[in-house]
Each structure stands twice: as structure tokens, then as C-alpha cells.
C-alpha positions in Angstrom: -13.5 -86.4 13.9 -10.6 -86.7 11.6 -10.5 -89.7 9.3 -7.4 -91.9 9.0 -4.6 -90.1 7.2 -6.1 -86.7 8.0 -5.1 -83.9 10.4 -6.9 -80.8 11.6 -4.9 -77.6 10.9 -7.4 -75.0 12.2 -10.3 -75.7 14.6 -13.0 -73.7 16.4 -13.4 -71.0 13.8 -16.4 -69.4 12.2 -17.6 -70.5 8.8 -16.3 -67.3 7.1 -12.8 -67.9 8.4 -12.9 -71.5 7.4 -14.0 -70.7 3.9 -11.2 -68.1 3.6 -8.6 -70.7 4.6 -10.2 -73.1 2.3 -9.7 -70.7 -0.6 -6.0 -70.3 0.3 -5.5 -74.1 0.3 -7.4 -74.4 -3.0 -5.2 -71.7 -4.6 -2.2 -73.7 -3.5 -3.7 -76.9 -5.0 -3.9 -78.6 -1.6 -6.8 -80.9 -1.0 -8.8 -80.1 2.1 -12.3 -80.4 3.6 -14.2 -78.3 6.2 -15.7 -80.2 9.1 -18.5 -78.9 11.3 -18.4 -79.1 15.1 -21.7 -77.5 16.2 -21.6 -73.9 15.2 -17.8 -74.0 14.7 -15.7 -75.4 11.9 -12.4 -77.2 11.3 -10.0 -77.2 8.4 -8.8 -80.7 7.6 -6.1 -81.9 5.2 -4.2 -85.1 4.5 -1.2 -85.9 6.7 1.0 -85.8 3.6 -0.1 -82.3 2.8 0.0 -81.0 6.4 3.4 -79.2 6.3 2.7 -77.5 2.9 -0.8 -76.5 4.0 0.4 -75.1 7.3 3.0 -73.1 5.6 0.4 -71.7 3.1 -2.0 -70.7 5.9 0.8 -69.2 8.0 2.0 -67.1 5.1 -1.5 -65.9 4.5 -2.0 -64.9 8.1 1.3 -63.0 8.1 0.2 -61.0 5.1 -3.2 -60.3 6.6 -1.8 -59.3 10.0 -2.0 -55.5 10.5 1.4 -53.7 10.7 2.5 -52.6 14.1 1.5 -49.1 15.0 4.0 -46.5 14.1 5.9 -44.9 17.0 4.6 -41.4 17.8 6.6 -38.6 16.2 9.2 -37.1 18.5 8.1 -33.6 19.7 9.7 -30.6 18.1 10.0 -27.0 19.3 8.6 -25.5 16.1 9.4 -22.3 14.2 12.1 -20.1 15.7 14.2 -17.1 14.6 17.3 -18.5 16.3 19.1 -19.2 13.0 18.5 -15.7 11.8 19.7 -14.3 15.1 23.0 -16.3 14.8 23.4 -15.0 11.2 22.9 -11.4 12.4 25.5 -11.9 15.0 28.0 -13.0 12.3 27.2 -9.9 10.3 27.7 -7.7 13.4 31.1 -9.2 14.1 32.2 -8.8 10.5 31.2 -5.1 10.7 33.4 -4.7 13.8 36.3 -6.9 12.7 36.4 -6.1 9.0 38.1 -8.5 6.5 41.2 -10.5 7.2 43.3 -8.5 4.7 43.0 -5.4 7.0 45.0 -7.3 9.6 42.9 -5.8 12.4 43.1 -6.5 16.1 40.1 -8.8 16.1 41.8 -11.3 13.8 45.0 -11.2 15.7 43.1 -11.8 19.0 40.4 -14.2 17.8 41.6 -16.5 15.0 41.9 -20.3 15.6 45.7 -20.1 16.0 46.5 -23.7 17.0 49.7 -22.9 18.8 48.0 -20.3 21.0 45.0 -22.5 21.6 47.3 -25.2 22.9 49.1 -22.5 25.0 45.8 -22.0 26.9 43.9 -19.5 24.8 40.9 -21.7 24.5 38.5 -18.9 23.7 40.0 -18.8 20.2 38.0 -22.0 19.4 34.9 -19.9 20.0 35.9 -16.5 18.6 37.3 -17.9 15.3 33.8 -19.2 14.4 32.5 -15.6 14.2 35.3 -14.2 12.0 35.3 -14.2 8.2 38.0 -13.5 5.7 36.0 -11.4 3.2 32.3 -10.7 2.2 32.1 -13.9 0.0 33.3 -16.0 2.9 30.7 -14.5 5.2 27.8 -14.8 2.6 28.6 -18.4 1.9 28.5 -19.3 5.5 25.3 -17.2 6.1 23.4 -18.9 3.3 23.9 -22.5 4.6 24.3 -21.6 8.3 21.0 -19.8 8.8 19.1 -22.6 7.1 20.9 -25.4 9.0 21.0 -23.7 12.4 17.3 -22.9 12.0 16.6 -26.6 11.3 18.5 -27.7 14.4 16.7 -25.1 16.6 13.3 -26.0 15.2 13.8 -29.6 16.4 15.4 -29.1 19.8 14.6 -25.5 20.6 16.6 -22.2 20.3 18.6 -22.7 23.5 19.7 -26.3 23.1 20.1 -25.8 19.3 22.3 -22.8 19.7 24.6 -24.7 22.1 24.7 -27.7 19.8 25.8 -25.6 16.8 28.4 -23.6 18.8 29.8 -26.7 20.7 30.2 -28.7 17.5 32.2 -25.8 15.9 34.3 -25.4 19.1 35.0 -29.1 19.3 36.0 -29.1 15.6 38.5 -26.3 16.1 39.8 -27.8 19.4 40.4 -31.3 18.0 42.0 -29.9 14.9 44.4 -27.8 17.0 45.3 -30.8 19.0 46.1 -32.8 15.9 47.8 -30.1 13.8 49.9 -28.4 16.5 51.0 -25.0 15.2 49.8 -25.7 11.6 46.4 -24.1 11.9 45.3 -20.5 11.9 41.7 -20.6 10.6 38.6 -18.4 10.8 35.0 -18.9 9.8 31.7 -20.3 10.9 31.9 -23.2 8.4 33.1 -25.6 11.1 29.9 -24.9 13.1 27.9 -25.0 9.9 29.2 -28.5 9.2 28.6 -29.2 12.9 24.9 -28.3 12.4 24.9 -30.9 9.5 26.3 -33.5 11.9 23.7 -32.5 14.6 20.8 -33.0 12.1 22.3 -36.3 11.1 22.7 -37.5 14.7 19.2 -36.5 15.5 17.8 -38.3 12.5 19.8 -41.5 13.0 18.5 -41.9 16.6 15.0 -40.9 15.8 14.8 -43.2 12.8 16.1 -46.1 14.7 13.5 -45.5 17.4 10.7 -45.4 14.9 8.8 -48.7 14.4 9.4 -50.7 11.3 12.2 -48.6 9.7 15.4 -49.6 11.6 17.1 -50.6 8.4 16.9 -47.0 7.2 18.6 -45.5 10.2 21.9 -44.9 8.4 20.3 -43.0 5.5 20.6 -39.7 7.4 24.3 -40.3 7.9 24.7 -40.8 4.1 22.9 -37.5 3.5 25.1 -35.7 6.1 28.3 -37.0 4.4 27.0 -35.8 1.1 26.5 -32.3 2.5 29.9 -32.5 4.2 31.4 -33.2 0.8 29.4 -30.4 -0.9 29.8 -27.7 1.7 33.1 -28.5 3.5 35.6 -29.7 0.9 35.9 -26.8 -1.5 39.1 -25.1 -2.6 40.9 -23.3 0.3 38.7 -24.9 3.0 40.0 -26.5 6.2 38.7 -30.0 5.7 40.1 -31.3 9.0 38.2 -28.9 11.2 35.1 -29.3 9.0 35.3 -33.1 9.4 35.7 -32.9 13.2 32.9 -30.4 13.5 30.7 -32.7 11.6 31.7 -35.7 13.7 31.2 -33.8 16.9 27.8 -32.7 15.7 26.7 -36.3 15.1 27.7 -37.2 18.7 25.9 -34.1 20.1 22.8 -34.6 18.0 22.5 -38.3 18.9 22.8 -37.3 22.6 20.2 -34.6 22.2 17.8 -37.0 20.4 17.3 -39.1 23.6 16.8 -36.1 25.9 13.3 -34.6 26.6 12.4 -31.3 24.9 13.3 -28.5 27.3 10.6 -26.1 28.5 10.4 -22.6 27.1 12.0 -20.8 30.1 15.0 -23.2 30.1 15.5 -22.7 26.3 15.7 -19.0 26.8 18.2 -19.4 29.6 20.4 -21.7 27.5 20.2 -19.3 24.5 21.3 -16.4 26.7 24.2 -18.4 28.2 25.3 -19.4 24.7 25.3 -15.7 23.6 27.1 -14.8 26.8 29.8 -17.4 26.2 30.6 -16.1 22.7 30.6 -12.5 24.0 32.7 -13.5 27.0 35.2 -15.3 24.8 35.6 -12.1 22.8 36.2 -10.0 25.9 38.9 -12.4 26.9 40.4 -12.3 23.4 40.4 -8.5 23.1 41.7 -7.9 26.6 44.5 -10.4 26.0 
């Protein structure tokens, strides 16, 4: 029973817990006593100290409470040669098309000529991604592109990953054509490369936000993506507009893919095949035209 001017803060606890709470109160210089009720104990303090004592015990319990279990890691596809295959395809097209200075038929038919894209030649948004002005242009995009495309495909699979990279580049070219009118005639995989940066950022943003206890860090991947955009996509002679829109499109596509289940193996291969067929079909349309 409490005496006059006293209040019980904790009741029905074992002696060990009561002693532990007593140490907390003693450390805070709060007078207390332990009262026994059969084989259980109570922690009693003066009424005037009740609020301060309750705050001290609550703070102690919050510190001692185990952290919530971490969310299970999102499943990933794992190692895949998809990025290397995409790089090999770029090398093959360069061997067939040659450099831009040669003024070959492939550049005339497949560059991202905005006026012709707006005139209905949509396939140029695809074919332009596979053309490169010269060897250094090709090598620069191969170095970053293979690594980034492999990263995307490692997470979501070779089929989904290939489509995400290609679509982000296509959307970047298409949006740029809409905004610039006839002021664009670009080539290069760099829009898709920056799209892959956006895809990785979108995937990381959503997965970080869904992980327990680290919601405040969800925008860190976006900052990393913007840094890569500045490093890879804004050099001298680059088309910053298409790079930016490829990156933004990639974020949207990556965020969408992050909430979808990992596709089974057979469906990944079907998607990869259709992505390759779409690029090849775009070139057939371009060269026939």
C-alpha cells in the first residue's frame, strides 16, 4: 500500500526488474522505494517526483526496446551477361554503320532527327540509341553502359532490365523531339545509359523507403543518380536535354519495376527476345524507308 504523498509507477514485476528501475531512478537523483506484494514488487515514488520519474523510466524502456526487425531484402535475379550482350550489339551496329563522318545510309535512316520523328518515324527514337559518331563515342558509352545495364539486369532480370534501359532511352529521345521540334539530330546510347542511372535510382528509392527504419535515407539514391547524371551526361558536345529526360524516364520506370514481383526465368527470356526484336525491327523499318 502506498503511503500518503506516494504513487506507484510500476507494479507486479519481478525483483530484478524492480532493482533495475530503481537504479535508473537513483541515477536521476529521484527518491524511490521498492514495495513487496507477495512474490512481486512495486516501484514507489513521491507524488511530486512522479512526472520526472515516469519520464526517466519511459526513456530507459525506449532505449532498451529491441529495434524492429529489418524488412527482408528484395529478391534479385543475380549475375547475368545481359549488359555485355547489349554492349556487343552496339559494337556490331558500329561495324555495320561506321562513323558519322562517313555519312552512311545507317545514319541518314536511323539518327534521332526530331523533325522526322514528329513526322511519324518513331523508330528513330530506338535506332539512334545504337549509333555512335566515332570510336571514342562508342567506347565511352560502352564503358559506363555495360556496367550500368548489368546492374539493372542483375536486380530485375535480363528481360525486364533490357526493356527498362531501352525504354528510358526511347522516352528520352521522344520527349526531347517533342520539346525541340526540328532542333535535334542526335545519336548515341548515352540517353539509355543515363536512363539506366535513373532506373537504378528509382529502384533504390522505392526499396529504401520500403525497408524498415531507414525512410529518411530514401532520397540518397536520387542524389547519387543526379551526381552520375552530372558526371556522365553533361560533358562538352553532349545533348543534355535528352540525357536529362532519359534519366527522369528511368527513375519513373525503375520505381514502377521496384513494386512488381520478380518475373520467372522463362518470361525474362521472352522479354529479352522481344526487346532485341524491337530494336532489330526498328532498324528494318528505318533501312527500308
